[in-house]
Backbone as XML, in Angstrom:
<?xml version="1.0"?>
<chain id="A" units="angstrom">
  <residue number="1" name="MET">
    <atom name="N" x="124.245" y="114.187" z="-146.384"/>
    <atom name="CA" x="122.865" y="113.866" z="-146.710"/>
    <atom name="C" x="122.358" y="114.883" z="-147.734"/>
  </residue>
  <residue number="2" name="PRO">
    <atom name="N" x="121.742" y="114.424" z="-148.838"/>
    <atom name="CA" x="121.264" y="115.368" z="-149.853"/>
    <atom name="C" x="120.078" y="116.183" z="-149.352"/>
  </residue>
  <residue number="3" name="GLU">
    <atom name="N" x="119.961" y="117.405" z="-149.870"/>
    <atom name="CA" x="118.860" y="118.277" z="-149.474"/>
    <atom name="C" x="117.557" y="117.788" z="-150.114"/>
  </residue>
  <residue number="4" name="LEU">
    <atom name="N" x="116.480" y="117.809" z="-149.350"/>
    <atom name="CA" x="115.180" y="117.370" z="-149.837"/>
    <atom name="C" x="114.424" y="118.564" z="-150.380"/>
  </residue>
  <residue number="5" name="ASN">
    <atom name="N" x="114.013" y="118.482" z="-151.630"/>
    <atom name="CA" x="113.199" y="119.510" z="-152.247"/>
    <atom name="C" x="111.743" y="119.106" z="-152.060"/>
  </residue>
  <residue number="6" name="LEU">
    <atom name="N" x="110.994" y="119.859" z="-151.273"/>
    <atom name="CA" x="109.623" y="119.476" z="-150.956"/>
    <atom name="C" x="108.668" y="119.642" z="-152.126"/>
  </residue>
  <residue number="7" name="GLN">
    <atom name="N" x="109.058" y="120.403" z="-153.135"/>
    <atom name="CA" x="108.179" y="120.598" z="-154.282"/>
    <atom name="C" x="108.291" y="119.467" z="-155.289"/>
  </residue>
  <residue number="8" name="THR">
    <atom name="N" x="109.434" y="118.822" z="-155.370"/>
    <atom name="CA" x="109.635" y="117.755" z="-156.345"/>
    <atom name="C" x="110.215" y="116.547" z="-155.637"/>
  </residue>
  <residue number="9" name="ILE">
    <atom name="N" x="109.674" y="115.412" z="-155.910"/>
    <atom name="CA" x="110.168" y="114.179" z="-155.303"/>
    <atom name="C" x="110.594" y="113.246" z="-156.424"/>
  </residue>
  <residue number="10" name="GLN">
    <atom name="N" x="111.674" y="112.522" z="-156.216"/>
    <atom name="CA" x="112.128" y="111.554" z="-157.196"/>
    <atom name="C" x="111.857" y="110.162" z="-156.646"/>
  </residue>
  <residue number="11" name="ILE">
    <atom name="N" x="111.250" y="109.329" z="-157.460"/>
    <atom name="CA" x="110.935" y="107.970" z="-157.055"/>
    <atom name="C" x="111.664" y="107.028" z="-157.997"/>
  </residue>
  <residue number="12" name="SER">
    <atom name="N" x="112.555" y="106.195" z="-157.443"/>
    <atom name="CA" x="113.311" y="105.255" z="-158.259"/>
    <atom name="C" x="112.545" y="103.949" z="-158.379"/>
  </residue>
  <residue number="13" name="HIS">
    <atom name="N" x="112.516" y="103.407" z="-159.564"/>
    <atom name="CA" x="111.881" y="102.129" z="-159.809"/>
    <atom name="C" x="112.967" y="101.068" z="-159.963"/>
  </residue>
  <residue number="14" name="THR">
    <atom name="N" x="112.596" y="99.815" z="-159.842"/>
    <atom name="CA" x="113.575" y="98.734" z="-159.903"/>
    <atom name="C" x="114.275" y="98.650" z="-161.252"/>
  </residue>
  <residue number="15" name="ASN">
    <atom name="N" x="113.622" y="99.120" z="-162.305"/>
    <atom name="CA" x="114.252" y="99.059" z="-163.627"/>
    <atom name="C" x="115.204" y="100.227" z="-163.874"/>
  </residue>
  <residue number="16" name="GLY">
    <atom name="N" x="115.425" y="101.071" z="-162.854"/>
    <atom name="CA" x="116.345" y="102.188" z="-162.984"/>
    <atom name="C" x="115.700" y="103.459" z="-163.482"/>
  </residue>
  <residue number="17" name="HIS">
    <atom name="N" x="114.442" y="103.390" z="-163.899"/>
    <atom name="CA" x="113.716" y="104.558" z="-164.379"/>
    <atom name="C" x="113.322" y="105.432" z="-163.193"/>
  </residue>
  <residue number="18" name="VAL">
    <atom name="N" x="113.480" y="106.740" z="-163.331"/>
    <atom name="CA" x="113.134" y="107.669" z="-162.261"/>
    <atom name="C" x="111.958" y="108.518" z="-162.712"/>
  </residue>
  <residue number="19" name="THR">
    <atom name="N" x="110.942" y="108.612" z="-161.865"/>
    <atom name="CA" x="109.780" y="109.436" z="-162.146"/>
    <atom name="C" x="109.846" y="110.661" z="-161.254"/>
  </residue>
  <residue number="20" name="LYS">
    <atom name="N" x="109.675" y="111.851" z="-161.819"/>
    <atom name="CA" x="109.645" y="113.077" z="-161.034"/>
    <atom name="C" x="108.220" y="113.601" z="-160.983"/>
  </residue>
  <residue number="21" name="ILE">
    <atom name="N" x="107.804" y="113.988" z="-159.808"/>
    <atom name="CA" x="106.465" y="114.542" z="-159.621"/>
    <atom name="C" x="106.613" y="115.937" z="-159.034"/>
  </residue>
  <residue number="22" name="ASP">
    <atom name="N" x="106.032" y="116.942" z="-159.683"/>
    <atom name="CA" x="106.030" y="118.304" z="-159.160"/>
    <atom name="C" x="104.814" y="118.444" z="-158.256"/>
  </residue>
  <residue number="23" name="TRP">
    <atom name="N" x="105.031" y="118.321" z="-156.939"/>
    <atom name="CA" x="103.921" y="118.341" z="-155.985"/>
    <atom name="C" x="103.292" y="119.721" z="-155.861"/>
  </residue>
  <residue number="24" name="GLY">
    <atom name="N" x="103.993" y="120.781" z="-156.286"/>
    <atom name="CA" x="103.471" y="122.130" z="-156.139"/>
    <atom name="C" x="102.204" y="122.383" z="-156.936"/>
  </residue>
  <residue number="25" name="GLY">
    <atom name="N" x="102.034" y="121.700" z="-158.059"/>
    <atom name="CA" x="100.868" y="121.934" z="-158.895"/>
    <atom name="C" x="99.833" y="120.831" z="-158.825"/>
  </residue>
  <residue number="26" name="VAL">
    <atom name="N" x="99.922" y="119.974" z="-157.800"/>
    <atom name="CA" x="99.021" y="118.821" z="-157.699"/>
    <atom name="C" x="98.002" y="119.055" z="-156.597"/>
  </residue>
  <residue number="27" name="ALA">
    <atom name="N" x="96.714" y="118.889" z="-156.921"/>
    <atom name="CA" x="95.655" y="118.993" z="-155.924"/>
    <atom name="C" x="95.741" y="117.805" z="-154.969"/>
  </residue>
  <residue number="28" name="TYR">
    <atom name="N" x="95.207" y="117.964" z="-153.761"/>
    <atom name="CA" x="95.325" y="116.926" z="-152.735"/>
    <atom name="C" x="94.769" y="115.585" z="-153.205"/>
  </residue>
  <residue number="29" name="LYS">
    <atom name="N" x="93.598" y="115.577" z="-153.816"/>
    <atom name="CA" x="93.008" y="114.312" z="-154.278"/>
    <atom name="C" x="93.896" y="113.624" z="-155.310"/>
  </residue>
  <residue number="30" name="GLN">
    <atom name="N" x="94.495" y="114.413" z="-156.202"/>
    <atom name="CA" x="95.410" y="113.847" z="-157.190"/>
    <atom name="C" x="96.674" y="113.323" z="-156.519"/>
  </residue>
  <residue number="31" name="MET">
    <atom name="N" x="97.137" y="114.041" z="-155.483"/>
    <atom name="CA" x="98.319" y="113.630" z="-154.751"/>
    <atom name="C" x="98.089" y="112.264" z="-154.091"/>
  </residue>
  <residue number="32" name="VAL">
    <atom name="N" x="96.936" y="112.106" z="-153.451"/>
    <atom name="CA" x="96.601" y="110.838" z="-152.809"/>
    <atom name="C" x="96.556" y="109.722" z="-153.854"/>
  </residue>
  <residue number="33" name="GLN">
    <atom name="N" x="95.960" y="109.998" z="-154.996"/>
    <atom name="CA" x="95.858" y="109.010" z="-156.066"/>
    <atom name="C" x="97.250" y="108.610" z="-156.580"/>
  </residue>
  <residue number="34" name="LEU">
    <atom name="N" x="98.142" y="109.591" z="-156.780"/>
    <atom name="CA" x="99.493" y="109.292" z="-157.237"/>
    <atom name="C" x="100.260" y="108.447" z="-156.222"/>
  </residue>
  <residue number="35" name="VAL">
    <atom name="N" x="100.151" y="108.799" z="-154.961"/>
    <atom name="CA" x="100.854" y="108.050" z="-153.918"/>
    <atom name="C" x="100.318" y="106.618" z="-153.851"/>
  </residue>
  <residue number="36" name="GLU">
    <atom name="N" x="99.001" y="106.449" z="-153.954"/>
    <atom name="CA" x="98.430" y="105.102" z="-153.928"/>
    <atom name="C" x="98.881" y="104.290" z="-155.142"/>
  </residue>
  <residue number="37" name="GLU">
    <atom name="N" x="99.008" y="104.917" z="-156.295"/>
    <atom name="CA" x="99.485" y="104.207" z="-157.484"/>
    <atom name="C" x="100.930" y="103.754" z="-157.309"/>
  </residue>
  <residue number="38" name="LEU">
    <atom name="N" x="101.735" y="104.602" z="-156.663"/>
    <atom name="CA" x="103.150" y="104.289" z="-156.485"/>
    <atom name="C" x="103.411" y="103.354" z="-155.305"/>
  </residue>
  <residue number="39" name="ALA">
    <atom name="N" x="102.677" y="103.524" z="-154.199"/>
    <atom name="CA" x="102.983" y="102.783" z="-152.969"/>
    <atom name="C" x="101.907" y="101.791" z="-152.563"/>
  </residue>
  <residue number="40" name="GLY">
    <atom name="N" x="100.754" y="101.829" z="-153.224"/>
    <atom name="CA" x="99.656" y="100.954" z="-152.837"/>
    <atom name="C" x="98.698" y="101.695" z="-151.916"/>
  </residue>
  <residue number="41" name="PRO">
    <atom name="N" x="97.542" y="101.104" z="-151.649"/>
    <atom name="CA" x="96.541" y="101.779" z="-150.824"/>
    <atom name="C" x="97.007" y="101.945" z="-149.378"/>
  </residue>
  <residue number="42" name="ARG">
    <atom name="N" x="96.509" y="102.987" z="-148.753"/>
    <atom name="CA" x="96.824" y="103.275" z="-147.358"/>
    <atom name="C" x="96.105" y="102.264" z="-146.465"/>
  </residue>
  <residue number="43" name="PRO">
    <atom name="N" x="96.800" y="101.675" z="-145.487"/>
    <atom name="CA" x="96.133" y="100.731" z="-144.593"/>
    <atom name="C" x="95.134" y="101.450" z="-143.688"/>
  </residue>
  <residue number="44" name="GLU">
    <atom name="N" x="94.109" y="100.734" z="-143.286"/>
    <atom name="CA" x="93.105" y="101.299" z="-142.379"/>
    <atom name="C" x="93.718" y="101.503" z="-140.997"/>
  </residue>
  <residue number="45" name="VAL">
    <atom name="N" x="93.292" y="102.567" z="-140.318"/>
    <atom name="CA" x="93.748" y="102.828" z="-138.954"/>
    <atom name="C" x="92.932" y="101.942" z="-138.007"/>
  </residue>
  <residue number="46" name="PRO">
    <atom name="N" x="93.591" y="101.200" z="-137.125"/>
    <atom name="CA" x="92.849" y="100.371" z="-136.175"/>
    <atom name="C" x="91.901" y="101.225" z="-135.333"/>
  </residue>
  <residue number="47" name="GLN">
    <atom name="N" x="90.711" y="100.711" z="-135.082"/>
    <atom name="CA" x="89.684" y="101.464" z="-134.366"/>
    <atom name="C" x="90.023" y="101.690" z="-132.898"/>
  </residue>
  <residue number="48" name="ASP">
    <atom name="N" x="90.905" y="100.863" z="-132.321"/>
    <atom name="CA" x="91.215" y="101.003" z="-130.906"/>
    <atom name="C" x="92.308" y="102.039" z="-130.623"/>
  </residue>
  <residue number="49" name="ILE">
    <atom name="N" x="92.822" y="102.696" z="-131.657"/>
    <atom name="CA" x="93.828" y="103.740" z="-131.463"/>
    <atom name="C" x="93.107" y="105.066" z="-131.262"/>
  </residue>
  <residue number="50" name="VAL">
    <atom name="N" x="93.424" y="105.720" z="-130.149"/>
    <atom name="CA" x="92.802" y="106.996" z="-129.821"/>
    <atom name="C" x="93.825" y="108.105" z="-130.058"/>
  </residue>
  <residue number="51" name="ALA">
    <atom name="N" x="93.413" y="109.140" z="-130.768"/>
    <atom name="CA" x="94.306" y="110.268" z="-131.019"/>
    <atom name="C" x="94.513" y="111.041" z="-129.714"/>
  </residue>
  <residue number="52" name="PRO">
    <atom name="N" x="95.759" y="111.257" z="-129.316"/>
    <atom name="CA" x="96.006" y="111.995" z="-128.071"/>
    <atom name="C" x="95.749" y="113.487" z="-128.254"/>
  </residue>
  <residue number="53" name="GLU">
    <atom name="N" x="95.528" y="114.170" z="-127.152"/>
    <atom name="CA" x="95.388" y="115.623" z="-127.180"/>
    <atom name="C" x="96.776" y="116.225" z="-127.358"/>
  </residue>
  <residue number="54" name="TRP">
    <atom name="N" x="96.880" y="117.268" z="-128.169"/>
    <atom name="CA" x="98.156" y="117.940" z="-128.376"/>
    <atom name="C" x="98.331" y="118.995" z="-127.295"/>
  </residue>
  <residue number="55" name="SER">
    <atom name="N" x="99.514" y="119.047" z="-126.717"/>
    <atom name="CA" x="99.801" y="120.060" z="-125.709"/>
    <atom name="C" x="100.029" y="121.402" z="-126.408"/>
  </residue>
  <residue number="56" name="SER">
    <atom name="N" x="99.929" y="122.483" z="-125.655"/>
    <atom name="CA" x="100.170" y="123.803" z="-126.241"/>
    <atom name="C" x="101.618" y="123.915" z="-126.713"/>
  </residue>
  <residue number="57" name="GLN">
    <atom name="N" x="102.544" y="123.257" z="-126.022"/>
    <atom name="CA" x="103.954" y="123.264" z="-126.437"/>
    <atom name="C" x="104.106" y="122.555" z="-127.789"/>
  </residue>
  <residue number="58" name="ALA">
    <atom name="N" x="103.436" y="121.411" z="-127.961"/>
    <atom name="CA" x="103.527" y="120.672" z="-129.222"/>
    <atom name="C" x="102.969" y="121.512" z="-130.376"/>
  </residue>
  <residue number="59" name="ILE">
    <atom name="N" x="101.878" y="122.186" z="-130.143"/>
    <atom name="CA" x="101.271" y="123.028" z="-131.184"/>
    <atom name="C" x="102.200" y="124.193" z="-131.524"/>
  </residue>
  <residue number="60" name="ARG">
    <atom name="N" x="102.831" y="124.787" z="-130.518"/>
    <atom name="CA" x="103.771" y="125.886" z="-130.757"/>
    <atom name="C" x="104.954" y="125.412" z="-131.604"/>
  </residue>
  <residue number="61" name="VAL">
    <atom name="N" x="105.506" y="124.240" z="-131.278"/>
    <atom name="CA" x="106.638" y="123.702" z="-132.041"/>
    <atom name="C" x="106.226" y="123.425" z="-133.485"/>
  </residue>
  <residue number="62" name="LEU">
    <atom name="N" x="105.049" y="122.851" z="-133.686"/>
    <atom name="CA" x="104.569" y="122.606" z="-135.047"/>
    <atom name="C" x="104.475" y="123.902" z="-135.842"/>
  </residue>
  <residue number="63" name="LYS">
    <atom name="N" x="103.915" y="124.925" z="-135.230"/>
    <atom name="CA" x="103.775" y="126.206" z="-135.923"/>
    <atom name="C" x="105.124" y="126.813" z="-136.255"/>
  </residue>
  <residue number="64" name="GLU">
    <atom name="N" x="106.054" y="126.784" z="-135.291"/>
    <atom name="CA" x="107.360" y="127.405" z="-135.500"/>
    <atom name="C" x="108.209" y="126.661" z="-136.528"/>
  </residue>
  <residue number="65" name="ARG">
    <atom name="N" x="108.145" y="125.350" z="-136.520"/>
    <atom name="CA" x="109.046" y="124.574" z="-137.373"/>
    <atom name="C" x="108.449" y="124.125" z="-138.696"/>
  </residue>
  <residue number="66" name="TYR">
    <atom name="N" x="107.141" y="123.911" z="-138.742"/>
    <atom name="CA" x="106.571" y="123.263" z="-139.917"/>
    <atom name="C" x="105.505" y="124.061" z="-140.642"/>
  </residue>
  <residue number="67" name="HIS">
    <atom name="N" x="104.999" y="125.106" z="-140.070"/>
    <atom name="CA" x="103.960" y="125.899" z="-140.734"/>
    <atom name="C" x="104.593" y="126.798" z="-141.785"/>
  </residue>
  <residue number="68" name="ARG">
    <atom name="N" x="104.095" y="126.685" z="-142.990"/>
    <atom name="CA" x="104.551" y="127.562" z="-144.071"/>
    <atom name="C" x="103.492" y="128.619" z="-144.300"/>
  </residue>
  <residue number="69" name="PRO">
    <atom name="N" x="103.786" y="129.861" z="-144.009"/>
    <atom name="CA" x="102.773" y="130.907" z="-144.232"/>
    <atom name="C" x="102.453" y="131.041" z="-145.719"/>
  </residue>
  <residue number="70" name="LYS">
    <atom name="N" x="101.210" y="131.387" z="-145.995"/>
    <atom name="CA" x="100.795" y="131.597" z="-147.390"/>
    <atom name="C" x="101.437" y="132.874" z="-147.896"/>
  </residue>
  <residue number="71" name="VAL">
    <atom name="N" x="101.892" y="132.809" z="-149.136"/>
    <atom name="CA" x="102.559" y="133.965" z="-149.740"/>
    <atom name="C" x="101.617" y="134.678" z="-150.668"/>
  </residue>
</chain>
């Protein structure tokens, strides 16, 4: 399996053209706009879905595995 570079993503188009986006220099609003242009608008979340409470174990795992400290 190829390694995923979180700073740059490659998106293949049907015509074989590849677009590279450097996510490191993109503001969040611009990122959302780019993703919507490439994938279409985000669907609305159904109102009857309730967000569950996160357990302390789940929060610890998120911090240990996915939190990137600011440099």
